N, C-alpha and C positions, 0 to 999 in steps of 0.2 A: 415688137419686133426691135431688136437691138442693131444699131449701125455698126457696120465694120469698118475699121480705120483703114484707110489705102494709104496712108502716109509713109513716106519710106525714110528710114532713118539713115543720115549721111554716113558714110563709109567710116569717117574718124569723128565719132560723137565726143560731147563732153567728157564722159568718163574716160573715153579712149585716150583723148587729148592728154588728160590728165596724167594716166599711166605713162606716156610718152615725156610730159615734162618732168616726171619725177625721175625717170631713167636718164634724162638730158641732165637733170641735177645733179645726180648720183655720179655720173662720168664727169662732170666739172669738177665736183668735190674730189674726185679721183686723180685731177689733174690731167685728164685725157683729151686729145684734140678730136672733136666729136662732130658729127653732122647735125642739123636741126631736125631731130627726129619728129617734131610737131608738123614741121612743114612737108616733112619726107618720111612718112612712116615705114616704107619699104626699106629705107637705110638700115633699118634695124635687123634686115635679112642678110647682110653682107657681113664679112670678116672686118673686124674682130668683134663685131656688135653682137652678133648672134650667140656667140661663145659667152660674151659676157651679161646677157640677159637674165640667165640661170643664178649668177653670181649676185646681181643686182636684186633678184627675188629674194635669196636666201639671207642675203645681209640686211635688206631693209625690212624683212619681216621677224629678224633675229632669231633665225631657226637654229642656229648653234646651240642654243640653250636645251634643245630638244634632243641634240644628236650626242651619241655617246654617252 
């Protein structure tokens, strides 16, 4: 019989924190005045940050090469 893990993953695990760090660093490089997304992940849901997330994703994954 296999034991089932009952451990609960924290709401903001390491991979999640890394994503917020990357977004924070991207905002910093763009010269934006940004909140600390690692300490306050919910800040990403407020204007203008929620609108910039798709741009961050597009830019950091170099998706322009596949468009057009």
